[in-house]
Every structure is written in C-alpha cells, then in structure tokens.
C-alpha positions in Angstrom: 0.0 0.0 0.0 2.9 2.4 0.7 4.0 1.8 -2.9 0.5 2.6 -4.1 0.6 5.9 -2.1 3.9 6.8 -3.6 2.5 6.2 -7.1 -0.6 8.3 -6.3 1.6 11.3 -5.4 2.9 11.3 -9.0 -0.4 12.6 -10.1 -0.4 15.7 -7.8 -1.1 18.8 -9.9 -2.2 16.8 -13.0 -5.6 15.3 -12.2 -8.0 18.1 -11.4 -10.9 17.8 -10.6 -10.2 14.2 -9.9 -8.3 12.7 -6.9 -4.9 11.2 -7.1 -4.9 7.4 -6.8 -2.3 4.7 -6.9 -2.7 1.0 -7.4 -0.5 -2.1 -7.1 -1.6 -5.5 -8.4 -0.2 -8.8 -6.9 -0.6 -12.2 -8.5 -2.0 -15.2 -6.7 1.4 -15.9 -5.2 1.8 -12.3 -3.8 4.2 -11.0 -6.4 3.9 -7.5 -7.8 2.7 -7.8 -11.5 1.2 -4.4 -12.2 1.4 -0.8 -11.0 -0.4 2.4 -12.0 -1.6 5.8 -11.0 -4.2 8.3 -12.2 -2.2 10.5 -14.5 -4.8 13.0 -15.8 -8.5 13.7 -15.7 -10.3 11.9 -18.5 -7.5 9.3 -18.8 -7.5 5.7 -17.4 -7.7 5.4 -13.6 -5.0 3.9 -11.5 -6.6 0.4 -11.4 -6.9 0.3 -15.2 -3.2 1.1 -15.7 -2.2 -1.5 -13.1 -4.5 -4.2 -14.6 -3.2 -3.5 -18.1 0.3 -4.0 -16.8 -0.6 -7.2 -15.0 -2.6 -8.8 -17.8 -3.8 -12.3 -17.1 -1.6 -12.5 -14.0 -4.1 -10.4 -12.1 -6.6 -13.3 -12.1 -6.8 -14.7 -8.6 -4.6 -11.9 -7.3 -4.9 -8.9 -5.0 -5.3 -5.2 -5.9 -4.2 -2.6 -3.4 -5.7 0.9 -4.1 -5.3 4.2 -2.2 -9.0 5.1 -2.7 -12.1 2.9 -2.8 -12.5 1.8 -6.5 -15.1 4.0 -8.2 -18.5 2.7 -9.0 -19.7 5.0 -11.7 -19.3 5.7 -15.4 -18.0 9.2 -16.3 -15.3 9.9 -18.9 -14.0 6.4 -18.0 -15.8 3.2 -16.8 -16.2 2.0 -13.2 -13.0 0.6 -11.8 -15.0 -1.8 -9.6 -16.3 -3.5 -12.7 -12.8 -3.5 -14.3 -11.4 -5.3 -11.2 -14.2 -7.9 -11.4 -13.7 -8.6 -15.1 -10.0 -9.0 -14.5 -10.7 -11.8 -12.1 -9.1 -10.2 -9.0 -9.9 -12.2 -5.9 -9.2 -9.5 -3.3 -9.2 -5.8 -3.1 -7.6 -3.8 -0.3 -8.2 0.0 -0.3 -7.1 2.7 2.1 -9.7 5.5 2.1 -13.5 5.2 1.4 -14.7 7.3 -1.5 -16.7 10.3 -0.1 -17.9 11.3 -3.5 -21.6 10.4 -3.6 -21.4 10.0 -7.4 -18.6 7.4 -7.2 -19.0 5.6 -3.9 -20.3 2.0 -3.7 -17.4 0.3 -5.3 -16.6 -1.9 -2.2 -20.2 -3.1 -2.1 -20.2 -3.9 -5.9 -17.0 -5.9 -5.5 -18.3 -7.8 -2.5 -21.5 -8.6 -4.4 -19.5 -10.1 -7.1 -17.6 -12.4 -4.7 -14.4 -10.3 -4.3 -13.0 -10.2 -0.8 -12.8 -6.5 0.2 -10.9 -4.8 3.0 -10.8 -1.1 3.7 -8.7 1.2 5.9 -5.2 0.0 5.3 -2.8 3.0 5.9 -5.8 5.3 5.6 -4.1 8.2 7.3 -1.1 8.1 5.0 -3.3 7.8 1.9 -5.6 10.6 3.0 -2.6 12.9 3.5 -1.6 12.6 -0.1 -5.2 13.2 -1.2 -6.0 15.9 1.4 -6.8 18.5 -1.2 -9.4 16.5 -3.1 -10.9 15.0 0.1 -11.3 18.4 1.6 -12.9 19.8 -1.6 -15.4 17.0 -1.7 -16.5 17.5 1.9 -16.6 21.3 1.9 -17.7 22.0 -1.7 -14.8 24.5 -2.2 -11.1 24.2 -3.0 -8.6 23.1 -0.3 -6.5 26.2 0.7 -2.8 26.0 1.7 -1.4 29.3 2.9 2.3 29.6 2.3 4.4 32.4 3.6 8.0 33.4 4.2 9.2 35.5 7.1 12.1 36.4 9.3 12.2 35.0 12.8 10.6 38.2 14.0 7.7 37.7 11.6 8.5 40.2 8.9 7.5 39.5 5.3 9.5 42.5 4.0 11.8 45.3 5.2 10.6 48.8 6.2 11.3 50.0 2.7 9.1 47.2 1.2 12.0 45.1 -0.2 11.5 41.4 0.3 13.9 39.6 -2.2 15.1 37.4 -0.8 14.0 36.7 2.8 14.5 32.9 2.4 17.2 30.8 0.7 17.2 29.4 -2.9 16.5 26.0 -1.3 13.3 27.3 0.3 12.2 29.0 -2.9 12.7 25.8 -4.8 10.6 24.0 -2.3 7.8 26.5 -2.9 7.9 25.5 -6.6 7.2 22.0 -5.4 4.1 23.3 -3.7 3.1 25.2 -6.8 3.4 22.2 -9.0 1.0 20.3 -6.7 -1.6 23.0 -6.7 -4.4 23.6 -9.2 -4.2 27.4 -8.6 -1.8 29.9 -7.1 -3.4 33.0 -5.6 -1.9 36.4 -4.7 -3.4 39.8 -3.9 -3.0 43.2 -5.6 -0.2 44.3 -3.2 2.0 41.4 -4.1 1.2 41.9 -7.8 2.1 45.6 -7.6 5.2 45.3 -5.4 6.8 42.1 -6.8 5.4 41.7 -10.3 5.4 37.9 -9.6 5.5 35.2 -12.4 3.7 32.5 -10.3 4.6 29.7 -12.7 6.5 26.6 -11.8 10.2 26.9 -12.8 11.7 23.8 -11.2 11.2 20.2 -12.0 9.8 17.9 -9.3 10.4 14.3 -8.5 6.9 13.5 -9.7 8.0 14.4 -13.2 7.3 17.3 -15.5 5.4 19.9 -13.4 1.9 21.0 -14.3 1.3 24.7 -14.4 -1.3 26.0 -12.0 -3.9 28.6 -12.8 -2.4 32.0 -11.8 -4.9 34.1 -9.9 -4.6 37.7 -8.9 -7.2 39.3 -6.6 -7.1 42.8 -7.9 -10.3 44.5 -6.6 -10.0 47.8 -8.6 -8.1 46.3 -11.6 -5.2 48.6 -11.1 -2.3 46.2 -10.1 -2.2 43.9 -13.1 -1.3 46.0 -16.2 -0.3 44.9 -19.8 3.3 43.7 -19.7 3.0 42.1 -16.2 4.9 38.9 -15.9 1.8 37.1 -14.8 0.2 37.8 -18.2 2.7 35.8 -20.2 1.9 32.5 -21.9 3.7 30.3 -19.3 0.3 29.4 -17.6 -3.3 30.6 -17.7 -4.2 33.6 -15.6 -7.4 34.8 -13.9 -7.8 38.2 -12.5 -10.6 38.7 -9.9 -12.1 42.2 -9.8 -15.1 44.0 -8.4 -18.3 44.5 -10.4 -17.4 48.2 -10.7 -13.8 47.9 -11.8 -12.7 49.0 -15.3 -10.8 45.9 -16.6 -10.9 46.6 -20.3 -7.0 46.7 -20.4 -7.1 43.0 -19.6 -9.2 42.0 -22.6 -7.4 39.2 -24.5 -4.7 39.0 -21.8 -6.4 37.2 -18.9 -9.7 35.8 -17.9 -11.5 38.3 -15.7 -14.1 37.3 -13.1 -16.2 39.8 -11.3 -17.0 39.2 -7.6 -19.0 40.9 -4.9 -17.3 42.9 -2.2 -16.3 41.3 1.1 -19.1 41.3 3.7 -16.8 42.8 6.2 -13.9 45.0 5.4 -12.3 45.9 2.1 -11.6 43.7 -0.9 -13.6 40.9 -2.5 -15.6 38.1 -1.0 -13.3 35.2 -0.3 -16.2 32.7 -0.3 -17.3 33.9 -3.8 -13.7 33.7 -5.1 -13.4 30.1 -4.0 -16.8 29.2 -5.5 -15.6 30.7 -8.8 -12.5 28.7 -8.7 -14.3 25.5 -7.8 -16.6 26.0 -10.8 -13.4 26.0 -12.9 -12.5 22.6 -11.5 -9.9 24.0 -9.1 -9.7 21.7 -6.1 -6.5 23.0 -4.4 -5.3 26.5 -3.9 -1.8 27.7 -2.9 -2.3 31.1 -1.3 1.0 32.9 -1.6 0.3 36.5 -0.6 0.2 39.0 0.7 -0.5 39.7 4.4 -3.9 41.4 3.8 -5.2 38.6 1.5 -4.0 36.0 3.9 -5.8 37.8 6.7 -9.0 37.8 4.7 -8.8 34.1 4.0 -8.2 33.3 7.7 -11.1 35.6 8.8 -13.3 33.7 6.4 -12.3 30.4 7.9 -10.9 29.3 4.5 -7.3 28.2 5.3 -6.9 24.4 5.7 -3.1 24.2 6.0 -0.2 26.5 6.7 3.3 26.2 5.5 5.7 28.8 6.9 9.3 29.3 5.8 11.3 31.0 8.6 14.6 32.6 7.8 17.3 33.0 10.5 17.2 36.8 10.1 15.8 39.8 11.9 14.4 43.0 10.5 12.7 44.8 13.4 10.4 46.7 11.2 8.3 46.2 8.1 5.1 44.5 7.3 4.1 41.4 9.2 3.5 38.1 7.4 -0.2 38.3 8.4 -2.4 41.4 8.5 -5.8 41.8 10.1 -7.6 38.4 10.3 -10.5 39.5 12.4 -8.8 38.5 15.7 -8.9 41.1 18.4 -8.1 39.2 21.6 -5.8 36.3 22.6 -8.8 34.1 23.2 -9.7 34.3 19.5 -6.2 33.2 18.3 -6.3 30.6 15.6 -4.3 27.8 17.2 -2.3 25.5 14.9 -1.2 21.9 15.3 2.3 21.4 14.0 2.6 18.3 11.8 6.1 18.7 10.5 9.3 20.8 11.0 12.1 20.5 8.5 15.4 22.2 7.7 15.4 23.6 4.2 18.9 25.0 3.5 19.4 27.5 6.3 15.7 28.0 6.8 13.0 26.2 8.8 9.8 24.9 7.1 6.9 24.5 9.6 3.7 22.8 8.5 0.6 23.1 10.6 -3.1 22.6 10.6 -5.7 25.0 12.0 -7.3 23.5 15.1 -10.9 24.2 14.4 -13.8 21.8 15.4 -14.6 19.4 12.6 -12.0 21.0 10.4 -11.7 18.9 7.2 -7.9 18.9 7.1 -7.7 17.5 10.7 -10.7 15.2 10.6 -10.2 13.4 7.4 -7.8 10.9 9.0 -10.1 10.0 11.9 
C-alpha cells in the first residue's frame, strides 16, 4: 500500500478535478505484477493502468488501491467492474470514496464475490489526497497558505523590499508546492510590489510539473497591467475584480471574473472567489500572498493548512506576514497543530493545521 501511495503522489497537480490514486496488483502468489496511478483527468484510472500491466496474471490476485474503487461511469468506466472482469480475488483499499457519485465500489466488489478490506494505511493515503478529500467534503477548494518571514515575523523590510528573505533551497521547495496546486493566488499588493510570475520553474520528483492557474485578486483592476509577468503564456491567468472595476485593459490577456465585495472590510468576498475557482475545476489553492489577503482568508475560515518558511534573520520593522484576520483578543487566536518541522537549506519549514472543530484537514484521517 505504501508503494501505491507513492504512485498516487505522482499525479499531484495533474488530475483536477479528480483525486490522485495509486494501485498495485499482486498475482495469486503475492508477487507484484502491475502498477499504475491516475495520470490525468479523462484518462485511465490507476486500477486500469495497473491491470493492463498485470494482464492475465491479475486473475486470482490482489489489488491494493489508495482510494475505494469508483462505481460510476464518467469519462471512464467504473473501476470496480474492471477489477471484477480482471478476475481479481481480493481488493484492499485505504480510504473510502466520499464522493456520492462514485461511492459504492466496495459493495459492488463484495456482491461479485471479491474479498474487500478497507482502511489500510488510511491516514497516509488521506494525507496525499488531502486537497481532493477536503474539496469533496466542503464544496470548495482546499487552501494551503504559504508564507516566508524572518524570525521576528516580517515579510518585508521597512522600505518594502522582500527579495530574498529565504534561501534558494526554500524557494525551490515553494515551486514543489506550486506544482501540486491547481491554482496559485496572490493579492494586488503582491502583484504591484513584486510583479510575480507565479509559474513553476523547477522540475519535481513527480515528473514534468503541471502549471497551476495563476490568480490575482485585484479589486480595482489597477495592479495587473499589460506587460505584467503574470500575463505571459507560461500558464493561464485569472484576475478577480469588483463589479465596478474597469478591466478593459485585460481584454485578451487574462480571464476576468467579477466578484462581490467582502461582507466585512475591504476587498472581495473570499467565499465567492473560492466558489468561482471550484466552478473552474480547481480543487486545491496555494495562497502565496500577501498579508492582507491571507488575513481575509483566515477571517473567512478558508485556510486548511499553513506552511511557513522561517529565515534566520531579523528586520525589526516592516510588514508582518499576516495582517488583520478579524482576531482582536488572545482568546480568539487561531491555534495551529504542527505536523512537521524540517530544515530547508538555512531556513526552517513549519507545516501546521488550524485547530478548528470538525476541520476537514484535521478530521479526514479520523
């Protein structure tokens, strides 16, 4: 199953709006005879790739799958039926499928006489598929907020300069996160100050990186102008503006989506933004900046995971990594549960999950 989980990870960033899935097929003697993973939406599922590799050797054998085999016909046929037709005697899966359109594969397999076991390494498999699982359960994209800061919490110096707070190793690691995301989101301040490119520039161990949708939240349509790096042809770009904004200068350069104002405070409605992205098959968002936009996402309860890169440096002044998030007293602090701390070059990378009741990112493994 751990091999199947590693195979599933190869699909990260390539399968939207589908989950990532890995499969290993053993013959009747317990030898590996086929492997596969879901490589792209609309293409064969992991089980089909593995069964094709196994051929007749799958008959009487075992299939280990990271997600309960699907039970519906979409752009591809039901994997439960493919396993039955291949003559597999046993199926072991890690995570039950929460998608009401696809669930029921285990019951179909059992009804056909296949021995079925669920829950093997469920937590590990759920972690790889956390974005898709969260999106199914919440009806919006999974949001990972990434930030870089000095040890005293500054995201830039007093004069606004921020290149580079963290090391080349940490910046390369960010490209790994980008390659796994369906969309990368920044605000108008970041667009105006940094003129970011937001495309993936570094290869990953999962193979050739997919390019995420580049999203700029530019309420008044003043930050993204013709010639901006985010408007090149390296990846598609969407600019979110208000209903009143004059965005004619973006015609033919980017997709423009108009959103309502935030219910509290300045800017656009975060919930509406996520709904617009979900409608475009985005299931995972990497929120990269800046402090005000991150504060708006946290105030909306829309951050599912935090990855902070902390540089061993002090500035003493300058903008903080997080601006107003609607928190006014210590009792309202959003507490985080740290899941990983790693050294990335000279920097520290801390990964944490918000500790909210029934939070999808913390409850999916229970």
